[in-house]
N, CA, C and O atoms as a Tripos MOL2 file, in Angstrom:
@<TRIPOS>MOLECULE
protein
  272   271    68     0     0
PROTEIN
NO_CHARGES

@<TRIPOS>ATOM
      1 N         130.2690  102.2190   99.3380 N.3       1 MET1
      2 CA        128.8980  101.8170   99.0850 C.3       1 MET1
      3 C         128.0360  102.2830  100.2440 C.2       1 MET1
      4 O         128.3810  102.0670  101.4060 O.2       1 MET1
      5 N         126.9280  102.9130   99.9360 N.am      2 GLY2
      6 CA        126.0270  103.4210  100.9580 C.3       2 GLY2
      7 C         124.7190  102.6560  100.9960 C.2       2 GLY2
      8 O         124.4550  101.7800  100.1730 O.2       2 GLY2
      9 N         123.9000  103.0210  101.9910 N.am      3 MET3
     10 CA        122.6010  102.3940  102.1440 C.3       3 MET3
     11 C         121.6530  103.4030  102.7790 C.2       3 MET3
     12 O         122.0520  104.1690  103.6570 O.2       3 MET3
     13 N         120.4060  103.4020  102.3380 N.am      4 VAL4
     14 CA        119.4000  104.3020  102.8820 C.3       4 VAL4
     15 C         118.2790  103.4730  103.4840 C.2       4 VAL4
     16 O         117.7650  102.5530  102.8470 O.2       4 VAL4
     17 N         117.9030  103.8020  104.7100 N.am      5 ILE5
     18 CA        116.7660  103.1640  105.3540 C.3       5 ILE5
     19 C         115.6490  104.1980  105.4170 C.2       5 ILE5
     20 O         115.8380  105.3060  105.9180 O.2       5 ILE5
     21 N         114.4900  103.8210  104.9040 N.am      6 VAL6
     22 CA        113.3400  104.7170  104.8630 C.3       6 VAL6
     23 C         112.3680  104.3180  105.9690 C.2       6 VAL6
     24 O         111.9530  103.1630  106.0590 O.2       6 VAL6
     25 N         112.0100  105.2860  106.8060 N.am      7 ASP7
     26 CA        110.9640  105.0600  107.8090 C.3       7 ASP7
     27 C         109.6410  105.2810  107.0890 C.2       7 ASP7
     28 O         109.2010  106.4200  106.9260 O.2       7 ASP7
     29 N         109.0140  104.2100  106.6630 N.am      8 HIS8
     30 CA        107.8290  104.2960  105.8220 C.3       8 HIS8
     31 C         106.6540  104.9940  106.5000 C.2       8 HIS8
     32 O         105.8240  105.5980  105.8210 O.2       8 HIS8
     33 N         106.5720  104.9220  107.8010 N.am      9 GLU9
     34 CA        105.4590  105.5720  108.4990 C.3       9 GLU9
     35 C         105.6230  107.0880  108.5610 C.2       9 GLU9
     36 O         104.6350  107.8040  108.7220 O.2       9 GLU9
     37 N         106.8460  107.5850  108.4370 N.am     10 ARG10
     38 CA        107.0780  109.0360  108.4140 C.3      10 ARG10
     39 C         107.0370  109.6000  107.0070 C.2      10 ARG10
     40 O         106.7820  110.7910  106.8300 O.2      10 ARG10
     41 N         107.2820  108.7750  106.0070 N.am     11 CYS11
     42 CA        107.3700  109.2070  104.6070 C.3      11 CYS11
     43 C         105.9800  109.5730  104.0770 C.2      11 CYS11
     44 O         105.0020  108.8660  104.3170 O.2      11 CYS11
     45 N         105.9180  110.6950  103.3490 N.am     12 LYS12
     46 CA        104.6650  111.1240  102.7370 C.3      12 LYS12
     47 C         104.7390  111.1030  101.2140 C.2      12 LYS12
     48 O         103.8470  111.6160  100.5390 O.2      12 LYS12
     49 N         105.7990  110.5110  100.6750 N.am     13 GLY13
     50 CA        105.9070  110.3370   99.2290 C.3      13 GLY13
     51 C         106.0620  111.6140   98.4290 C.2      13 GLY13
     52 O         105.6220  111.6750   97.2810 O.2      13 GLY13
     53 N         106.6760  112.6340   99.0050 N.am     14 CYS14
     54 CA        106.8160  113.9260   98.3150 C.3      14 CYS14
     55 C         107.7570  113.8410   97.1120 C.2      14 CYS14
     56 O         107.6000  114.5940   96.1510 O.2      14 CYS14
     57 N         108.7330  112.9310   97.1580 N.am     15 GLY15
     58 CA        109.6530  112.7490   96.0420 C.3      15 GLY15
     59 C         110.8740  113.6350   96.0610 C.2      15 GLY15
     60 O         111.6800  113.5750   95.1330 O.2      15 GLY15
     61 N         111.0430  114.4630   97.0880 N.am     16 TYR16
     62 CA        112.2310  115.3170   97.1690 C.3      16 TYR16
     63 C         113.5090  114.4820   97.1990 C.2      16 TYR16
     64 O         114.5100  114.8540   96.5870 O.2      16 TYR16
     65 N         113.4770  113.3640   97.9040 N.am     17 CYS17
     66 CA        114.6600  112.5060   97.9840 C.3      17 CYS17
     67 C         115.0000  111.9080   96.6260 C.2      17 CYS17
     68 O         116.1730  111.7510   96.2860 O.2      17 CYS17
     69 N         113.9800  111.5780   95.8570 N.am     18 VAL18
     70 CA        114.1860  111.0210   94.5170 C.3      18 VAL18
     71 C         114.8840  112.0460   93.6360 C.2      18 VAL18
     72 O         115.8040  111.7110   92.8890 O.2      18 VAL18
     73 N         114.4420  113.2960   93.7260 N.am     19 SER19
     74 CA        115.0440  114.3720   92.9340 C.3      19 SER19
     75 C         116.4760  114.6660   93.3590 C.2      19 SER19
     76 O         117.3130  115.0110   92.5250 O.2      19 SER19
     77 N         116.7600  114.5330   94.6460 N.am     20 ALA20
     78 CA        118.0860  114.8620   95.1750 C.3      20 ALA20
     79 C         119.1310  113.7900   94.8840 C.2      20 ALA20
     80 O         120.3240  114.0920   94.8460 O.2      20 ALA20
     81 N         118.7110  112.5600   94.6820 N.am     21 CYS21
     82 CA        119.6580  111.4570   94.4950 C.3      21 CYS21
     83 C         120.2650  111.4930   93.0960 C.2      21 CYS21
     84 O         119.5710  111.2770   92.1020 O.2      21 CYS21
     85 N         121.5620  111.7660   93.0300 N.am     22 LYS22
     86 CA        122.2360  111.8560   91.7300 C.3      22 LYS22
     87 C         122.3980  110.4990   91.0530 C.2      22 LYS22
     88 O         122.5770  110.4330   89.8370 O.2      22 LYS22
     89 N         122.3360  109.4160   91.8260 N.am     23 ASN23
     90 CA        122.4920  108.0720   91.2610 C.3      23 ASN23
     91 C         121.1700  107.3390   91.0930 C.2      23 ASN23
     92 O         121.1500  106.1560   90.7510 O.2      23 ASN23
     93 N         120.0600  108.0430   91.3350 N.am     24 LYS24
     94 CA        118.7140  107.4690   91.1550 C.3      24 LYS24
     95 C         118.5120  106.1710   91.9420 C.2      24 LYS24
     96 O         118.0340  105.1690   91.4110 O.2      24 LYS24
     97 N         118.8890  106.2190   93.2170 N.am     25 MET25
     98 CA        118.7840  105.0350   94.0650 C.3      25 MET25
     99 C         117.4700  104.9860   94.8470 C.2      25 MET25
    100 O         117.2080  104.0130   95.5550 O.2      25 MET25
    101 N         116.6460  106.0250   94.7240 N.am     26 LEU26
    102 CA        115.3610  106.0700   95.4210 C.3      26 LEU26
    103 C         114.2380  106.2560   94.4170 C.2      26 LEU26
    104 O         114.4120  106.8830   93.3720 O.2      26 LEU26
    105 N         113.0890  105.7020   94.7520 N.am     27 THR27
    106 CA        111.9000  105.8650   93.9390 C.3      27 THR27
    107 C         110.6880  105.9200   94.8610 C.2      27 THR27
    108 O         110.7240  105.3740   95.9640 O.2      27 THR27
    109 N         109.6260  106.5660   94.4250 N.am     28 VAL28
    110 CA        108.3790  106.5570   95.1910 C.3      28 VAL28
    111 C         107.5170  105.4530   94.6050 C.2      28 VAL28
    112 O         107.2100  105.4530   93.4130 O.2      28 VAL28
    113 N         107.1370  104.5250   95.4470 N.am     29 ASN29
    114 CA        106.3820  103.3520   95.0230 C.3      29 ASN29
    115 C         104.9060  103.5720   95.3480 C.2      29 ASN29
    116 O         104.5060  103.4900   96.5090 O.2      29 ASN29
    117 N         104.1070  103.8490   94.3370 N.am     30 SER30
    118 CA        102.6870  104.1070   94.5720 C.3      30 SER30
    119 C         101.9230  102.8420   94.9710 C.2      30 SER30
    120 O         100.8250  102.9340   95.5200 O.2      30 SER30
    121 N         102.4830  101.6820   94.7050 N.am     31 ALA31
    122 CA        101.8310  100.4280   95.0910 C.3      31 ALA31
    123 C         102.0220  100.1280   96.5750 C.2      31 ALA31
    124 O         101.2300   99.3990   97.1720 O.2      31 ALA31
    125 N         103.0680  100.6890   97.1640 N.am     32 ARG32
    126 CA        103.3320  100.4670   98.5880 C.3      32 ARG32
    127 C         102.9440  101.7260   99.3540 C.2      32 ARG32
    128 O         103.4210  102.8170   99.0400 O.2      32 ARG32
    129 N         102.0920  101.5820  100.3440 N.am     33 ARG33
    130 CA        101.5980  102.7280  101.1070 C.3      33 ARG33
    131 C         101.7630  102.4850  102.5970 C.2      33 ARG33
    132 O         101.7640  101.3450  103.0610 O.2      33 ARG33
    133 N         101.9030  103.5820  103.3380 N.am     34 ASN34
    134 CA        102.0040  103.4600  104.7930 C.3      34 ASN34
    135 C         100.6020  103.4620  105.4080 C.2      34 ASN34
    136 O          99.6090  103.5010  104.6820 O.2      34 ASN34
    137 N         100.5160  103.4190  106.7320 N.am     35 ARG35
    138 CA         99.2170  103.3550  107.4070 C.3      35 ARG35
    139 C          98.3570  104.5860  107.1660 C.2      35 ARG35
    140 O          97.1330  104.5130  107.2710 O.2      35 ARG35
    141 N          98.9760  105.7090  106.8450 N.am     36 SER36
    142 CA         98.2260  106.9390  106.5680 C.3      36 SER36
    143 C          97.7370  107.0070  105.1290 C.2      36 SER36
    144 O          96.9850  107.9130  104.7700 O.2      36 SER36
    145 N          98.1590  106.0560  104.3010 N.am     37 GLY37
    146 CA         97.7250  105.9920  102.9150 C.3      37 GLY37
    147 C          98.6470  106.6720  101.9220 C.2      37 GLY37
    148 O          98.3320  106.7410  100.7350 O.2      37 GLY37
    149 N          99.7910  107.1790  102.3920 N.am     38 TYR38
    150 CA        100.7320  107.8410  101.4960 C.3      38 TYR38
    151 C         101.5990  106.8140  100.7710 C.2      38 TYR38
    152 O         101.9850  105.8080  101.3660 O.2      38 TYR38
    153 N         101.9120  107.0500   99.4950 N.am     39 PRO39
    154 CA        102.9130  106.2070   98.8370 C.3      39 PRO39
    155 C         104.2660  106.5140   99.4640 C.2      39 PRO39
    156 O         104.5030  107.6400   99.9020 O.2      39 PRO39
    157 N         105.1420  105.5440   99.5120 N.am     40 VAL40
    158 CA        106.4030  105.7340  100.2290 C.3      40 VAL40
    159 C         107.6120  105.6110   99.3200 C.2      40 VAL40
    160 O         107.5630  104.9660   98.2730 O.2      40 VAL40
    161 N         108.6940  106.2410   99.7420 N.am     41 ALA41
    162 CA        109.9690  106.1250   99.0360 C.3      41 ALA41
    163 C         110.5790  104.7650   99.3230 C.2      41 ALA41
    164 O         110.4470  104.2270  100.4220 O.2      41 ALA41
    165 N         111.2390  104.2260   98.3300 N.am     42 VAL42
    166 CA        111.8740  102.9140   98.4520 C.3      42 VAL42
    167 C         113.3040  103.0260   97.9440 C.2      42 VAL42
    168 O         113.5520  103.6090   96.8880 O.2      42 VAL42
    169 N         114.2430  102.4670   98.6990 N.am     43 PHE43
    170 CA        115.6570  102.4480   98.3060 C.3      43 PHE43
    171 C         115.9150  101.2490   97.4180 C.2      43 PHE43
    172 O         115.5380  100.1250   97.7520 O.2      43 PHE43
    173 N         116.5620  101.4900   96.2810 N.am     44 LYS44
    174 CA        116.9630  100.4070   95.3840 C.3      44 LYS44
    175 C         118.3550   99.9640   95.8040 C.2      44 LYS44
    176 O         119.3240  100.6990   95.6150 O.2      44 LYS44
    177 N         118.4600   98.7940   96.3610 N.am     45 SER45
    178 CA        119.7660   98.3370   96.8130 C.3      45 SER45
    179 C         120.6990   98.1690   95.6220 C.2      45 SER45
    180 O         120.2960   97.7280   94.5450 O.2      45 SER45
    181 N         121.9330   98.5270   95.8420 N.am     46 GLY46
    182 CA        122.9120   98.4150   94.7720 C.3      46 GLY46
    183 C         124.1790   99.1500   95.1260 C.2      46 GLY46
    184 O         124.2390   99.8490   96.1370 O.2      46 GLY46
    185 N         125.1710   98.9980   94.3160 N.am     47 ALA47
    186 CA        126.4870   99.5660   94.5870 C.3      47 ALA47
    187 C         126.6040  101.0320   94.1870 C.2      47 ALA47
    188 O         127.6500  101.6390   94.4160 O.2      47 ALA47
    189 N         125.5620  101.6230   93.5950 N.am     48 ASP48
    190 CA        125.6630  102.9920   93.1130 C.3      48 ASP48
    191 C         125.4430  104.0470   94.1910 C.2      48 ASP48
    192 O         125.7640  105.2140   93.9650 O.2      48 ASP48
    193 N         124.9130  103.6840   95.3430 N.am     49 CYS49
    194 CA        124.7050  104.6470   96.4240 C.3      49 CYS49
    195 C         126.0550  105.0030   97.0440 C.2      49 CYS49
    196 O         126.8100  104.1260   97.4640 O.2      49 CYS49
    197 N         126.3450  106.3000   97.0940 N.am     50 THR50
    198 CA        127.6290  106.7520   97.6460 C.3      50 THR50
    199 C         127.5320  107.1080   99.1260 C.2      50 THR50
    200 O         128.5510  107.3160   99.7830 O.2      50 THR50
    201 N         126.3060  107.1780   99.6520 N.am     51 GLY51
    202 CA        126.1320  107.5670  101.0500 C.3      51 GLY51
    203 C         126.2830  109.0580  101.2570 C.2      51 GLY51
    204 O         126.6260  109.4920  102.3560 O.2      51 GLY51
    205 N         126.0370  109.8530  100.2300 N.am     52 CYS52
    206 CA        126.2360  111.3040  100.3000 C.3      52 CYS52
    207 C         125.2350  111.9910  101.2250 C.2      52 CYS52
    208 O         125.5160  113.0810  101.7230 O.2      52 CYS52
    209 N         124.0930  111.3920  101.4630 N.am     53 ALA53
    210 CA        123.0470  111.8650  102.3720 C.3      53 ALA53
    211 C         122.2950  113.0990  101.8740 C.2      53 ALA53
    212 O         121.6090  113.7500  102.6620 O.2      53 ALA53
    213 N         122.4040  113.4320  100.6040 N.am     54 LEU54
    214 CA        121.6090  114.5330  100.0660 C.3      54 LEU54
    215 C         120.1140  114.2440  100.1940 C.2      54 LEU54
    216 O         119.3200  115.1520  100.4430 O.2      54 LEU54
    217 N         119.7420  113.0020  100.0270 N.am     55 CYS55
    218 CA        118.3370  112.6210  100.1430 C.3      55 CYS55
    219 C         117.8070  112.9160  101.5430 C.2      55 CYS55
    220 O         116.7030  113.4390  101.6970 O.2      55 CYS55
    221 N         118.5890  112.5840  102.5510 N.am     56 ALA56
    222 CA        118.1680  112.8180  103.9300 C.3      56 ALA56
    223 C         118.1190  114.3060  104.2600 C.2      56 ALA56
    224 O         117.2810  114.7400  105.0500 O.2      56 ALA56
    225 N         119.0050  115.0830  103.6650 N.am     57 GLU57
    226 CA        119.0290  116.5240  103.9240 C.3      57 GLU57
    227 C         117.7890  117.2260  103.3960 C.2      57 GLU57
    228 O         117.3230  118.1840  104.0130 O.2      57 GLU57
    229 N         117.2450  116.7780  102.2770 N.am     58 VAL58
    230 CA        116.0830  117.4490  101.6980 C.3      58 VAL58
    231 C         114.7490  116.8960  102.1980 C.2      58 VAL58
    232 O         113.7010  117.4730  101.9060 O.2      58 VAL58
    233 N         114.7650  115.8090  102.9330 N.am     59 CYS59
    234 CA        113.5280  115.1870  103.4110 C.3      59 CYS59
    235 C         112.8650  116.0500  104.4880 C.2      59 CYS59
    236 O         113.4280  116.2270  105.5690 O.2      59 CYS59
    237 N         111.6690  116.5900  104.2030 N.am     60 PRO60
    238 CA        110.9940  117.4420  105.1870 C.3      60 PRO60
    239 C         110.4260  116.6710  106.3730 C.2      60 PRO60
    240 O         110.0940  117.2660  107.3980 O.2      60 PRO60
    241 N         110.3140  115.3600  106.2410 N.am     61 ASP61
    242 CA        109.7340  114.5390  107.3080 C.3      61 ASP61
    243 C         110.7630  113.7410  108.0930 C.2      61 ASP61
    244 O         110.3990  112.9330  108.9470 O.2      61 ASP61
    245 N         112.0430  113.9570  107.8120 N.am     62 VAL62
    246 CA        113.1480  113.2540  108.4830 C.3      62 VAL62
    247 C         112.8880  111.7440  108.4890 C.2      62 VAL62
    248 O         112.9860  111.0770  109.5200 O.2      62 VAL62
    249 N         112.5560  111.2350  107.3060 N.am     63 ALA63
    250 CA        112.1960  109.8260  107.1790 C.3      63 ALA63
    251 C         113.3310  108.9480  106.6590 C.2      63 ALA63
    252 O         113.1490  107.7400  106.5020 O.2      63 ALA63
    253 N         114.5030  109.5370  106.3870 N.am     64 LEU64
    254 CA        115.6040  108.7810  105.8090 C.3      64 LEU64
    255 C         116.8020  108.7290  106.7240 C.2      64 LEU64
    256 O         117.1510  109.7130  107.3770 O.2      64 LEU64
    257 N         117.4240  107.5710  106.7650 N.am     65 GLU65
    258 CA        118.6600  107.3770  107.5250 C.3      65 GLU65
    259 C         119.6880  106.8130  106.5500 C.2      65 GLU65
    260 O         119.4330  105.8100  105.8830 O.2      65 GLU65
    261 N         120.8500  107.4580  106.4680 N.am     66 VAL66
    262 CA        121.8620  107.0650  105.4720 C.3      66 VAL66
    263 C         123.0780  106.4860  106.1710 C.2      66 VAL66
    264 O         123.5510  107.0260  107.1700 O.2      66 VAL66
    265 N         123.5760  105.3870  105.6390 N.am     67 PHE67
    266 CA        124.7810  104.7380  106.1560 C.3      67 PHE67
    267 C         125.7950  104.6070  105.0530 C.2      67 PHE67
    268 O         125.4360  104.4240  103.8900 O.2      67 PHE67
    269 N         127.0690  104.7010  105.4090 N.am     68 ARG68
    270 CA        128.1690  104.4730  104.4670 C.3      68 ARG68
    271 C         128.8370  103.1620  104.7450 C.2      68 ARG68
    272 O         129.7870  102.7940  104.0550 O.2      68 ARG68
@<TRIPOS>BOND
     1     1     2 1
     2     2     3 1
     3     3     4 2
     4     3     5 am
     5     5     6 1
     6     6     7 1
     7     7     8 2
     8     7     9 am
     9     9    10 1
    10    10    11 1
    11    11    12 2
    12    11    13 am
    13    13    14 1
    14    14    15 1
    15    15    16 2
    16    15    17 am
    17    17    18 1
    18    18    19 1
    19    19    20 2
    20    19    21 am
    21    21    22 1
    22    22    23 1
    23    23    24 2
    24    23    25 am
    25    25    26 1
    26    26    27 1
    27    27    28 2
    28    27    29 am
    29    29    30 1
    30    30    31 1
    31    31    32 2
    32    31    33 am
    33    33    34 1
    34    34    35 1
    35    35    36 2
    36    35    37 am
    37    37    38 1
    38    38    39 1
    39    39    40 2
    40    39    41 am
    41    41    42 1
    42    42    43 1
    43    43    44 2
    44    43    45 am
    45    45    46 1
    46    46    47 1
    47    47    48 2
    48    47    49 am
    49    49    50 1
    50    50    51 1
    51    51    52 2
    52    51    53 am
    53    53    54 1
    54    54    55 1
    55    55    56 2
    56    55    57 am
    57    57    58 1
    58    58    59 1
    59    59    60 2
    60    59    61 am
    61    61    62 1
    62    62    63 1
    63    63    64 2
    64    63    65 am
    65    65    66 1
    66    66    67 1
    67    67    68 2
    68    67    69 am
    69    69    70 1
    70    70    71 1
    71    71    72 2
    72    71    73 am
    73    73    74 1
    74    74    75 1
    75    75    76 2
    76    75    77 am
    77    77    78 1
    78    78    79 1
    79    79    80 2
    80    79    81 am
    81    81    82 1
    82    82    83 1
    83    83    84 2
    84    83    85 am
    85    85    86 1
    86    86    87 1
    87    87    88 2
    88    87    89 am
    89    89    90 1
    90    90    91 1
    91    91    92 2
    92    91    93 am
    93    93    94 1
    94    94    95 1
    95    95    96 2
    96    95    97 am
    97    97    98 1
    98    98    99 1
    99    99   100 2
   100    99   101 am
   101   101   102 1
   102   102   103 1
   103   103   104 2
   104   103   105 am
   105   105   106 1
   106   106   107 1
   107   107   108 2
   108   107   109 am
   109   109   110 1
   110   110   111 1
   111   111   112 2
   112   111   113 am
   113   113   114 1
   114   114   115 1
   115   115   116 2
   116   115   117 am
   117   117   118 1
   118   118   119 1
   119   119   120 2
   120   119   121 am
   121   121   122 1
   122   122   123 1
   123   123   124 2
   124   123   125 am
   125   125   126 1
   126   126   127 1
   127   127   128 2
   128   127   129 am
   129   129   130 1
   130   130   131 1
   131   131   132 2
   132   131   133 am
   133   133   134 1
   134   134   135 1
   135   135   136 2
   136   135   137 am
   137   137   138 1
   138   138   139 1
   139   139   140 2
   140   139   141 am
   141   141   142 1
   142   142   143 1
   143   143   144 2
   144   143   145 am
   145   145   146 1
   146   146   147 1
   147   147   148 2
   148   147   149 am
   149   149   150 1
   150   150   151 1
   151   151   152 2
   152   151   153 am
   153   153   154 1
   154   154   155 1
   155   155   156 2
   156   155   157 am
   157   157   158 1
   158   158   159 1
   159   159   160 2
   160   159   161 am
   161   161   162 1
   162   162   163 1
   163   163   164 2
   164   163   165 am
   165   165   166 1
   166   166   167 1
   167   167   168 2
   168   167   169 am
   169   169   170 1
   170   170   171 1
   171   171   172 2
   172   171   173 am
   173   173   174 1
   174   174   175 1
   175   175   176 2
   176   175   177 am
   177   177   178 1
   178   178   179 1
   179   179   180 2
   180   179   181 am
   181   181   182 1
   182   182   183 1
   183   183   184 2
   184   183   185 am
   185   185   186 1
   186   186   187 1
   187   187   188 2
   188   187   189 am
   189   189   190 1
   190   190   191 1
   191   191   192 2
   192   191   193 am
   193   193   194 1
   194   194   195 1
   195   195   196 2
   196   195   197 am
   197   197   198 1
   198   198   199 1
   199   199   200 2
   200   199   201 am
   201   201   202 1
   202   202   203 1
   203   203   204 2
   204   203   205 am
   205   205   206 1
   206   206   207 1
   207   207   208 2
   208   207   209 am
   209   209   210 1
   210   210   211 1
   211   211   212 2
   212   211   213 am
   213   213   214 1
   214   214   215 1
   215   215   216 2
   216   215   217 am
   217   217   218 1
   218   218   219 1
   219   219   220 2
   220   219   221 am
   221   221   222 1
   222   222   223 1
   223   223   224 2
   224   223   225 am
   225   225   226 1
   226   226   227 1
   227   227   228 2
   228   227   229 am
   229   229   230 1
   230   230   231 1
   231   231   232 2
   232   231   233 am
   233   233   234 1
   234   234   235 1
   235   235   236 2
   236   235   237 am
   237   237   238 1
   238   238   239 1
   239   239   240 2
   240   239   241 am
   241   241   242 1
   242   242   243 1
   243   243   244 2
   244   243   245 am
   245   245   246 1
   246   246   247 1
   247   247   248 2
   248   247   249 am
   249   249   250 1
   250   250   251 1
   251   251   252 2
   252   251   253 am
   253   253   254 1
   254   254   255 1
   255   255   256 2
   256   255   257 am
   257   257   258 1
   258   258   259 1
   259   259   260 2
   260   259   261 am
   261   261   262 1
   262   262   263 1
   263   263   264 2
   264   263   265 am
   265   265   266 1
   266   266   267 1
   267   267   268 2
   268   267   269 am
   269   269   270 1
   270   270   271 1
   271   271   272 2
@<TRIPOS>SUBSTRUCTURE
     1 MET1         2 RESIDUE 1 A MET
     2 GLY2         6 RESIDUE 1 A GLY
     3 MET3        10 RESIDUE 1 A MET
     4 VAL4        14 RESIDUE 1 A VAL
     5 ILE5        18 RESIDUE 1 A ILE
     6 VAL6        22 RESIDUE 1 A VAL
     7 ASP7        26 RESIDUE 1 A ASP
     8 HIS8        30 RESIDUE 1 A HIS
     9 GLU9        34 RESIDUE 1 A GLU
    10 ARG10       38 RESIDUE 1 A ARG
    11 CYS11       42 RESIDUE 1 A CYS
    12 LYS12       46 RESIDUE 1 A LYS
    13 GLY13       50 RESIDUE 1 A GLY
    14 CYS14       54 RESIDUE 1 A CYS
    15 GLY15       58 RESIDUE 1 A GLY
    16 TYR16       62 RESIDUE 1 A TYR
    17 CYS17       66 RESIDUE 1 A CYS
    18 VAL18       70 RESIDUE 1 A VAL
    19 SER19       74 RESIDUE 1 A SER
    20 ALA20       78 RESIDUE 1 A ALA
    21 CYS21       82 RESIDUE 1 A CYS
    22 LYS22       86 RESIDUE 1 A LYS
    23 ASN23       90 RESIDUE 1 A ASN
    24 LYS24       94 RESIDUE 1 A LYS
    25 MET25       98 RESIDUE 1 A MET
    26 LEU26      102 RESIDUE 1 A LEU
    27 THR27      106 RESIDUE 1 A THR
    28 VAL28      110 RESIDUE 1 A VAL
    29 ASN29      114 RESIDUE 1 A ASN
    30 SER30      118 RESIDUE 1 A SER
    31 ALA31      122 RESIDUE 1 A ALA
    32 ARG32      126 RESIDUE 1 A ARG
    33 ARG33      130 RESIDUE 1 A ARG
    34 ASN34      134 RESIDUE 1 A ASN
    35 ARG35      138 RESIDUE 1 A ARG
    36 SER36      142 RESIDUE 1 A SER
    37 GLY37      146 RESIDUE 1 A GLY
    38 TYR38      150 RESIDUE 1 A TYR
    39 PRO39      154 RESIDUE 1 A PRO
    40 VAL40      158 RESIDUE 1 A VAL
    41 ALA41      162 RESIDUE 1 A ALA
    42 VAL42      166 RESIDUE 1 A VAL
    43 PHE43      170 RESIDUE 1 A PHE
    44 LYS44      174 RESIDUE 1 A LYS
    45 SER45      178 RESIDUE 1 A SER
    46 GLY46      182 RESIDUE 1 A GLY
    47 ALA47      186 RESIDUE 1 A ALA
    48 ASP48      190 RESIDUE 1 A ASP
    49 CYS49      194 RESIDUE 1 A CYS
    50 THR50      198 RESIDUE 1 A THR
    51 GLY51      202 RESIDUE 1 A GLY
    52 CYS52      206 RESIDUE 1 A CYS
    53 ALA53      210 RESIDUE 1 A ALA
    54 LEU54      214 RESIDUE 1 A LEU
    55 CYS55      218 RESIDUE 1 A CYS
    56 ALA56      222 RESIDUE 1 A ALA
    57 GLU57      226 RESIDUE 1 A GLU
    58 VAL58      230 RESIDUE 1 A VAL
    59 CYS59      234 RESIDUE 1 A CYS
    60 PRO60      238 RESIDUE 1 A PRO
    61 ASP61      242 RESIDUE 1 A ASP
    62 VAL62      246 RESIDUE 1 A VAL
    63 ALA63      250 RESIDUE 1 A ALA
    64 LEU64      254 RESIDUE 1 A LEU
    65 GLU65      258 RESIDUE 1 A GLU
    66 VAL66      262 RESIDUE 1 A VAL
    67 PHE67      266 RESIDUE 1 A PHE
    68 ARG68      270 RESIDUE 1 A ARG
């Protein structure tokens, strides 16, 4: 079981992490915004995250930290 921590202040809501996640454990939440006004990615807690870190690899802002 894995876990993703999103640094909301670095996230710009591009959605690359959402596209990369094969288990659909991330979503961009337009209702939640950082101080710069960008919508941010949110991790859906659950047992489906494998900790593969594909989401972190594609993040252009290095806003994701993955744990197994």
